[in-house]
C-alpha positions as CSV (number, residue, x, y, z in Angstrom):
1,M,-28.4,84.8,-6.3
2,Q,-25.5,85.3,-8.7
3,S,-25.6,87.5,-11.7
4,M,-26.7,85.9,-14.9
5,R,-23.9,87.7,-16.7
6,T,-21.4,85.0,-15.8
7,P,-21.7,82.1,-13.3
8,S,-18.6,83.0,-11.4
9,R,-15.2,84.7,-12.0
10,K,-13.6,81.6,-10.6
11,A,-15.0,79.7,-13.6
12,S,-11.9,81.0,-15.5
13,S,-9.8,78.6,-13.5
14,L,-11.5,75.6,-15.2
15,P,-9.8,74.1,-18.3
16,R,-10.1,75.7,-21.7
17,N,-12.0,72.8,-23.1
18,V,-14.6,73.1,-20.4
19,R,-15.1,76.8,-21.1
20,I,-15.3,76.4,-24.8
21,L,-17.7,73.5,-24.6
22,G,-19.8,75.7,-22.4
23,W,-20.0,78.3,-25.1
24,V,-20.7,75.6,-27.7
25,S,-23.6,74.3,-25.6
26,L,-24.9,77.9,-25.1
27,C,-25.1,78.5,-28.9
28,N,-26.7,75.1,-29.6
29,D,-29.2,75.6,-26.8
30,V,-30.1,79.0,-28.2
31,A,-31.0,77.2,-31.4
32,S,-32.8,74.3,-29.7
33,E,-34.7,76.3,-27.1
34,M,-35.9,78.8,-29.6
35,I,-38.1,76.0,-30.8
36,Y,-38.6,73.5,-28.0
37,P,-41.2,75.4,-25.9
38,I,-43.3,76.1,-29.0
39,I,-43.1,72.6,-30.6
40,P,-46.0,71.2,-28.4
41,I,-48.0,74.3,-29.3
42,F,-47.2,74.0,-33.0
43,L,-48.2,70.4,-32.9
44,T,-51.5,70.8,-31.0
45,R,-52.6,74.1,-32.5
46,S,-51.2,74.2,-36.0
47,L,-51.1,70.5,-36.9
48,G,-54.0,69.3,-34.8
49,A,-52.0,66.6,-32.9
50,S,-53.3,65.3,-29.6
51,A,-51.4,65.2,-26.3
52,A,-50.8,61.5,-26.9
53,I,-49.1,62.3,-30.2
54,V,-46.9,64.9,-28.4
55,G,-45.9,62.2,-25.9
56,L,-45.2,59.7,-28.7
57,I,-43.0,62.2,-30.6
58,E,-41.1,63.2,-27.5
59,G,-40.7,59.6,-26.4
60,I,-39.4,58.4,-29.7
61,A,-37.1,61.4,-30.0
62,E,-35.6,61.0,-26.5
63,A,-35.3,57.2,-26.9
64,T,-33.4,57.7,-30.1
65,A,-30.9,59.9,-28.4
66,S,-30.6,57.6,-25.5
67,V,-30.1,54.4,-27.4
68,L,-27.3,55.9,-29.5
69,K,-25.4,57.2,-26.4
70,V,-24.1,53.9,-25.3
71,F,-22.7,53.1,-28.8
72,S,-21.2,56.5,-29.4
73,G,-19.8,56.5,-25.9
74,W,-18.2,53.1,-26.3
75,L,-16.8,54.0,-29.7
76,S,-15.2,57.2,-28.3
77,D,-13.6,55.0,-25.6
78,R,-12.5,52.4,-28.2
79,F,-11.0,54.9,-30.7
80,R,-9.9,57.3,-27.9
81,H,-11.1,60.3,-29.9
82,R,-14.0,62.3,-28.5
83,K,-14.1,65.4,-30.7
84,T,-15.1,63.7,-33.9
85,F,-18.3,62.4,-32.3
86,V,-19.1,65.7,-30.7
87,I,-18.7,67.6,-34.0
88,A,-20.9,65.0,-35.9
89,G,-23.6,65.2,-33.2
90,Y,-23.9,69.0,-33.2
91,A,-24.0,69.0,-37.0
92,F,-27.0,66.7,-37.0
93,S,-28.8,68.9,-34.5
94,A,-28.1,72.1,-36.4
95,F,-29.6,70.7,-39.7
96,S,-32.7,69.3,-38.0
97,K,-33.9,72.9,-37.5
98,M,-34.0,73.4,-41.3
99,M,-36.0,70.2,-41.6
100,L,-38.4,71.3,-38.9
101,S,-39.0,74.5,-40.8
102,M,-40.5,72.5,-43.7
103,A,-42.9,70.4,-41.5
104,F,-46.6,70.6,-42.3
105,L,-47.7,67.2,-40.9
106,W,-47.1,65.8,-37.4
107,W,-44.9,63.0,-38.6
108,H,-42.6,65.5,-40.3
109,V,-42.0,66.9,-36.8
110,L,-41.3,63.4,-35.7
111,I,-38.6,63.0,-38.4
112,A,-37.0,66.3,-37.6
113,R,-37.0,65.6,-33.8
114,F,-35.5,62.1,-34.6
115,V,-32.6,63.8,-36.5
116,D,-32.0,66.3,-33.7
117,R,-32.0,63.6,-31.1
118,F,-29.8,61.4,-33.3
119,G,-27.3,64.2,-33.1
120,K,-27.6,64.4,-29.3
121,G,-27.1,60.7,-29.0
122,T,-24.0,60.9,-31.1
123,R,-22.3,63.7,-29.1
124,T,-23.4,63.6,-25.5
125,A,-21.4,60.7,-23.9
126,A,-18.3,61.7,-25.8
127,R,-18.7,65.4,-24.9
128,D,-19.2,64.7,-21.2
129,A,-16.3,62.2,-21.1
130,L,-14.2,65.0,-22.8
131,I,-15.2,67.4,-20.0
132,A,-14.1,64.8,-17.4
133,D,-10.9,64.0,-19.3
134,S,-10.0,67.7,-19.2
135,T,-10.8,68.3,-15.6
136,P,-9.2,67.2,-12.2
137,L,-11.4,65.1,-10.0
138,Q,-11.8,67.8,-7.4
139,Q,-13.3,70.2,-9.9
140,R,-15.7,67.8,-11.6
141,G,-18.9,69.1,-10.0
142,A,-17.9,72.7,-10.8
143,A,-17.0,71.7,-14.4
144,F,-20.2,70.0,-15.1
145,G,-22.1,72.7,-13.2
146,L,-20.5,75.4,-15.4
147,H,-21.4,73.4,-18.5
148,R,-25.0,73.1,-17.4
149,A,-25.1,76.8,-16.5
150,M,-23.9,77.8,-20.0
151,D,-26.2,75.3,-21.7
152,T,-29.1,76.6,-19.7
153,L,-28.2,80.2,-20.3
154,G,-28.8,79.4,-24.0
155,A,-32.1,77.9,-22.9
156,I,-33.0,81.4,-21.5
157,I,-31.8,83.3,-24.6
158,G,-33.5,81.0,-27.0
159,P,-37.1,81.3,-25.7
160,L,-36.6,85.1,-25.3
161,L,-35.7,85.2,-29.0
162,A,-38.7,83.1,-29.7
163,L,-40.9,85.6,-27.9
164,A,-39.4,88.4,-29.9
165,F,-40.0,86.6,-33.1
166,L,-43.6,85.7,-32.1
167,H,-44.2,89.3,-31.4
168,L,-42.7,90.4,-34.7
169,L,-43.8,87.6,-37.0
170,G,-46.9,86.2,-35.2
171,E,-47.3,82.5,-34.9
172,R,-45.2,81.8,-38.1
173,F,-43.6,78.8,-36.5
174,S,-41.8,77.6,-39.6
175,L,-39.8,80.8,-40.0
176,I,-38.8,80.7,-36.4
177,F,-37.6,77.1,-36.8
178,L,-35.5,78.2,-39.8
179,L,-33.9,81.1,-37.9
180,A,-32.9,78.6,-35.2
181,F,-30.6,77.0,-37.7
182,F,-28.0,79.8,-37.5
183,P,-26.9,79.6,-33.8
184,G,-26.3,75.9,-34.4
185,L,-23.8,76.7,-37.1
186,L,-22.0,79.1,-34.7
187,A,-21.8,76.3,-32.2
188,L,-20.1,74.0,-34.8
189,A,-17.5,76.7,-35.6
190,L,-16.6,77.2,-32.0
191,L,-16.3,73.5,-31.5
192,F,-14.2,72.9,-34.6
193,W,-11.6,75.6,-33.9
194,G,-11.7,76.0,-30.1
195,V,-11.7,72.4,-28.5
196,R,-8.6,70.2,-28.4
197,E,-8.4,66.5,-27.7
198,P,-6.8,66.0,-24.3
199,A,-4.0,63.5,-23.5
200,R,-5.2,60.5,-21.4
201,S,-3.4,58.8,-18.6
202,S,-4.6,55.2,-19.3
203,P,-3.1,53.2,-22.1
204,A,-5.2,52.2,-25.2
205,Q,-7.1,49.0,-24.7
206,Q,-8.6,46.5,-27.1
207,L,-12.3,46.4,-26.2
208,T,-15.0,44.1,-27.5
209,F,-18.4,45.6,-27.3
210,R,-20.9,43.4,-25.4
211,L,-24.4,44.3,-24.2
212,S,-23.3,43.6,-20.6
213,L,-22.8,45.6,-17.5
214,Q,-20.0,43.3,-16.2
215,Q,-17.2,45.8,-17.0
216,L,-18.9,48.5,-14.9
217,T,-18.5,49.0,-11.2
218,P,-21.0,48.0,-8.5
219,S,-21.5,51.6,-7.3
220,F,-22.4,52.7,-10.9
221,K,-24.8,49.8,-11.3
222,R,-26.6,50.6,-8.1
223,F,-27.0,54.2,-9.1
224,L,-28.2,53.1,-12.5
225,F,-30.9,51.0,-10.9
226,V,-32.2,53.9,-8.8
227,S,-32.1,56.2,-11.8
228,L,-34.2,53.8,-13.9
229,I,-36.9,53.7,-11.2
230,F,-36.9,57.5,-11.1
231,A,-36.9,57.8,-14.9
232,L,-40.1,55.8,-15.2
233,G,-42.0,58.9,-13.8
234,N,-39.8,61.6,-15.3
235,S,-41.7,62.3,-18.6
236,S,-40.8,65.0,-21.1
237,D,-40.8,68.6,-20.0
238,A,-43.3,69.1,-22.8
239,F,-46.0,68.0,-20.3
240,L,-45.1,70.9,-18.0
241,I,-45.7,73.2,-20.9
242,L,-49.0,71.5,-21.6
243,R,-50.0,71.7,-17.9
244,A,-49.5,75.5,-18.0
245,Q,-51.6,75.7,-21.2
246,S,-54.3,73.6,-19.4
247,M,-54.4,76.3,-16.7
248,G,-55.1,79.0,-19.2
249,F,-51.7,80.4,-19.9
250,S,-51.2,81.9,-23.4
251,T,-48.4,80.9,-25.7
252,T,-46.3,84.0,-24.7
253,E,-47.0,83.4,-21.0
254,T,-46.0,79.7,-21.3
255,V,-42.7,80.6,-23.0
256,F,-42.1,83.1,-20.2
257,L,-42.6,80.4,-17.6
258,Y,-40.1,78.2,-19.5
259,V,-37.6,81.1,-19.4
260,L,-38.2,81.6,-15.7
261,F,-37.4,77.9,-15.1
262,N,-34.2,78.2,-17.1
263,I,-33.1,81.3,-15.3
264,F,-33.1,79.5,-12.0
265,F,-31.4,76.4,-13.6
266,A,-28.7,78.5,-15.2
267,T,-28.0,80.7,-12.1
268,L,-27.8,77.8,-9.6
269,A,-26.1,75.0,-11.7
270,Y,-22.5,76.2,-11.1
271,P,-22.7,77.1,-7.4
272,I,-24.6,73.8,-6.6
273,G,-22.0,71.9,-8.6
274,K,-19.3,73.5,-6.4
275,I,-21.3,72.6,-3.3
276,S,-21.4,69.0,-4.4
277,D,-17.6,69.0,-4.7
278,R,-17.5,69.8,-1.0
279,L,-20.4,67.9,0.4
280,G,-20.5,64.9,-2.0
281,A,-22.6,64.4,-5.1
282,R,-24.5,61.6,-3.5
283,R,-26.0,63.8,-0.8
284,V,-27.2,66.4,-3.3
285,L,-28.6,63.8,-5.7
286,T,-30.5,62.1,-2.8
287,L,-32.2,65.4,-2.0
288,S,-33.0,66.0,-5.6
289,F,-35.2,62.9,-5.9
290,F,-37.4,64.0,-3.0
291,F,-37.5,67.6,-4.3
292,F,-38.7,66.4,-7.7
293,G,-41.5,64.4,-6.0
294,F,-42.6,67.5,-4.2
295,I,-42.6,69.6,-7.4
296,Y,-44.5,67.0,-9.4
297,L,-47.1,66.7,-6.6
298,G,-47.5,70.5,-6.9
299,F,-48.1,70.3,-10.6
300,A,-50.7,67.6,-10.0
301,Q,-52.5,69.6,-7.3
302,A,-52.1,73.1,-8.8
303,A,-55.5,74.9,-8.6
304,S,-54.4,78.4,-9.6
305,S,-52.0,80.2,-12.0
306,I,-49.9,81.4,-9.0
307,M,-49.0,77.8,-8.1
308,I,-47.9,77.1,-11.7
309,I,-45.8,80.3,-11.7
310,L,-44.1,79.2,-8.4
311,L,-43.5,75.6,-9.6
312,F,-41.5,76.4,-12.7
313,P,-38.6,78.1,-10.9
314,L,-38.6,75.3,-8.3
315,Y,-38.2,72.9,-11.2
316,G,-35.2,74.9,-12.3
317,I,-33.7,74.4,-8.8
318,Y,-34.3,70.7,-9.1
319,M,-32.5,70.6,-12.5
320,A,-29.5,72.4,-11.0
321,M,-29.3,69.8,-8.3
322,S,-29.4,66.8,-10.6
323,E,-28.3,67.3,-14.2
324,G,-24.6,68.1,-14.0
325,I,-24.1,66.4,-10.6
326,S,-25.3,63.0,-11.8
327,K,-22.6,63.2,-14.5
328,A,-20.0,64.2,-12.0
329,Y,-21.0,61.3,-9.8
330,I,-20.8,58.7,-12.6
331,T,-17.3,59.9,-13.6
332,Q,-16.3,59.3,-10.0
333,T,-17.5,55.7,-9.9
334,V,-15.8,54.3,-13.0
335,P,-12.2,54.3,-14.3
336,E,-11.1,56.6,-17.2
337,N,-10.9,54.0,-19.9
338,I,-14.7,53.2,-19.7
339,R,-15.9,56.6,-18.7
340,A,-17.8,57.4,-21.9
341,T,-19.2,53.8,-22.0
342,A,-20.6,54.3,-18.5
343,L,-22.1,57.6,-19.3
344,G,-23.6,56.3,-22.5
345,T,-25.0,53.3,-20.7
346,Y,-26.6,55.5,-18.2
347,Y,-28.1,57.8,-20.9
348,T,-29.3,54.9,-23.0
349,L,-31.0,52.9,-20.3
350,T,-32.6,55.9,-18.6
351,G,-33.6,57.2,-22.0
352,V,-35.4,54.0,-22.9
353,I,-37.3,54.3,-19.7
354,T,-38.0,58.0,-20.4
355,F,-39.6,56.9,-23.7
356,L,-41.9,54.7,-21.8
357,A,-42.5,57.5,-19.3
358,S,-43.4,60.1,-21.9
359,S,-45.7,57.6,-23.8
360,L,-47.3,56.6,-20.6
361,A,-47.7,60.2,-19.5
362,G,-49.5,61.0,-22.8
363,V,-51.9,58.1,-22.2
364,L,-52.5,59.0,-18.6
365,W,-53.2,62.6,-19.6
366,H,-55.5,61.8,-22.5
367,Y,-57.5,58.9,-21.0
368,I,-57.5,59.5,-17.2
369,D,-56.7,63.1,-16.2
370,V,-54.2,65.9,-16.8
371,R,-53.0,65.4,-13.2
372,A,-52.3,61.7,-13.5
373,P,-48.8,61.9,-15.0
374,F,-47.6,64.1,-12.2
375,Y,-49.0,61.9,-9.4
376,F,-47.2,59.0,-11.0
377,G,-44.0,60.9,-11.4
378,A,-44.0,62.1,-7.8
379,G,-44.5,58.5,-6.6
380,A,-41.6,57.1,-8.7
381,A,-39.3,59.9,-7.5
382,V,-40.0,59.2,-3.8
383,V,-39.4,55.5,-4.2
384,A,-36.1,56.2,-6.0
385,G,-35.1,58.7,-3.2
386,I,-35.9,56.2,-0.5
387,L,-33.8,53.5,-2.2
388,F,-30.9,55.9,-2.7
389,L,-31.1,57.2,0.9
390,T,-31.3,53.8,2.6
391,T,-28.5,52.0,0.9
392,G,-25.0,52.5,2.4
393,L,-23.2,51.1,-0.7
394,F,-23.1,54.1,-2.9
395,R,-19.4,55.0,-2.5
396,T,-16.9,56.1,-5.0
397,N,-13.9,53.8,-4.4
398,V,-12.7,53.6,-8.0
399,P,-9.4,55.3,-8.9
400,V,-9.9,58.0,-11.5
């Protein structure tokens, strides 16, 4: 396993925009992940919210981000300027931390999470298209892998800072939320001065926005269909945190588990991205569906704390196999002039299903059993994996 100090010395061969955007994501994720693993605990312990409310908040938050991604992606294609959308998105997310620090009712948390995810929805498709615009085709897996590695390294540093603040300040969650505002400002500064808008090979086009998939390629639409089936069982990671809590883990121990998951994610995202450049993104993605099903089945059947401790790093390996590689795969299946639109469409439709998945998981948890959401997620992942494995039509034959 590679050192956590840097994913690889060869990462320096990737374009400047990719490297700077990696640092931007690292800083932003330090801010976000300082608070993400403690939000479910803050809601349930401090504000008295139920697991169903946690699911509702996370579902609405993620749906907000997802619905916006198709619009912001299309707009960045239409105006051929990615950086403006990326800056605006990171600004919303930074200021949401200050809002969260003032929350004392559960619906205040909902509003802050809405603003945070509004920012994510504004920036994500444009940012990922900017990475693809800046990177040769043969390095796309590595580029997205490096970005995910840097992003997730922030997700390691953030919870460790949260643990330090919990030790020093006790469970003064509002103050921790306020402190998370400052790494977000640093991310904005790096983005503003460090990232340049790349030149594009395709000419500007007059596009008319339609709620239609007709302009997208058959390969992309088939992958989207499989992804929607998978997303129906892929509820918020907040339920993994709650599952650990249900097994008796303390707040500090739960945050350590979240750090452990992110260590594996950050360490493996870049090398697995490079492997996908050699073996093909489709092969790695196919395996990831079945691996997710195995992991969720483990969370459902976990009968001891040791099983939970083992499952969190396995989940980090799954994330390294899927997050960046799915983006690389999409950019290989569509032409440049609709790249952000395709990414935004994928994020929006899968996010709407994720809203349903998180809401359903909360209901299954509350009214049936804590294991029910994980059995359902495992089943959906296996169905998606079988569909992706058995079709022979997932080929990237679009010039990029």
